N, C-alpha and C positions, 0 to 999 in steps of 0.2 A: 315036847309037850309043854314045857315051861314057857317057851317062846310064844306059843299060841295063847296061853293064858295071859301072859304079860301084854300081848298085842290086843286082846279083847279088853282087858282092864284099862289099858291106855286109850283105846278107842272110845270106850264108854266115858272115861274122864274128860276127853276132849269134847265129845258131844254134850255132856252135862255142863261143861264150862261155856260152850258157845251158845247154848239154847237161850239163856236170858238176853243175850245181845240180839239174837234173831227175833225174839218176842218184842223187844224194845223197838227194833227197826220196823217191825210190822205195825206196831201201835203208832209210830210216827208217820208211817206211810198212810195208814188208814185215816189218821187225823188230817193229813194234808189233802187226801182225796175227798174227805167229807167236807172240809173247809171250802174246797173248790165247788162242790155241789151247792153248798149253802150260799156261796158268793153268786152263783148263777141265779139262784132263786131271788136274792136281794137285788141283783142287777136287773133282772126281768121285771120285778115289781117297780123299781125306780124308772125303768124305761116306759112301762105302761103308764105311770103317772106323768112322765114328762111329755109323752106324745098324745095324750088324750085329756079330755075334760072330764072331771068327776060329775056324776049324775046322782040324783036323789035315789034312795033305796028302792022306790017303786018303779023306777025307769030301767031300761035295759042298759047295763053298764058295758064299757069296753072290757074285754077279757083276753086272756092268753093262758096257755097250758105249759106247765113246766114238769119235767120228769125228774124226780129225785132218785138217785141210785146209791144206797149205802154200800160202802166197800165190802167186798167179800173176804172174810178172814180165812187164813190158813193155819197160823200158829196160835193166834189169840181168839178170844170169844167174840170179837166184833163189837157192835154197838148199835145205836139207833139215833135217828133224828128226832128232835122234839121241837115242834112249831107251836108257839102260843102267841098271845097278844104281845107284839113287840119283841119276841124272842125267837131266834133261829139258833139252835144248839145241836152239836154233835155230842152224844153221851156214850162214851166207850164203856165196855164192860169193866175195864180197869184203866186207871189213869185219869188225868184231868179232862173236864169238859172243855169244848171249844165253841165259842160264840162268834156269830157274825152279825154285824149291825147293818140295818137298812136305813137309808135316809128318809124313806117314806113310811108312815105308820102302817103296821101290819096288824090285821085283826083276824081272829079265828074264833069260831063258836066252840068254846071249850078249849081243847088243845089236841094236837095231832101227834101221835107216836108212830113213827115210820121205821119199820124194820126191814122192809124189802122194797123193790122197785115200785114206785107209786107215782101216778100222775096227779098233779095238783092243778086246780083251776084258780087263777088269780083274776079278780074283778075289781075295777076302780069305781068307787062310789064316794059320795059326800056324806060325812057324818059330823054333825055339829059344826058345819061350815068349813071342815077340813077334808082334804083329799086323803082317802084311806084305801088301802088294798086289802080286800078280803080274800082269805085263802081257805079252800076246802078241797076235799078229794074230788077228782073228776069221776064221773060215772057214765055208763052207757045205758041208754034205754033198752029195755028187754025186747021191744018189738023190732028193733033194727040191728042187723049184724054189720052193715057197712057204714054206719054213721061215725063221725069223729067222736072222740071220747068226751062228750059233754051232754049232760041230760037236761040242762036248762034250769 
């Protein structure tokens, strides 16, 4: 009986000692995955600006769609993406924020808080004589089931 109690106590101590390391590893993993997602967003914005000419706000701009997928947590509380004017940030529940820089200016009406898989529409326009990529959530028109995820 004493051996069983000692085995349970020792097992509990080992799990308790290893849990912080597992949480730290998951936070690092989530930060790396989130950084990769934000790098894809920044790269697609830069590619859109490099391959197209910006147009005035009232014209039909060149567009592309990007899907952001926040990492799914198992040990930790996870986090969210924050997209605002000129800022692409991973905000974990605990730990430091991770930012990614885009070479092309990014503009958002307000800011976007993304906690689950979300499709974003990037459009290239000219604002104050400068090429700017506008980011917004992509939407589907209610009338059409088979249309691509863009409501215009």
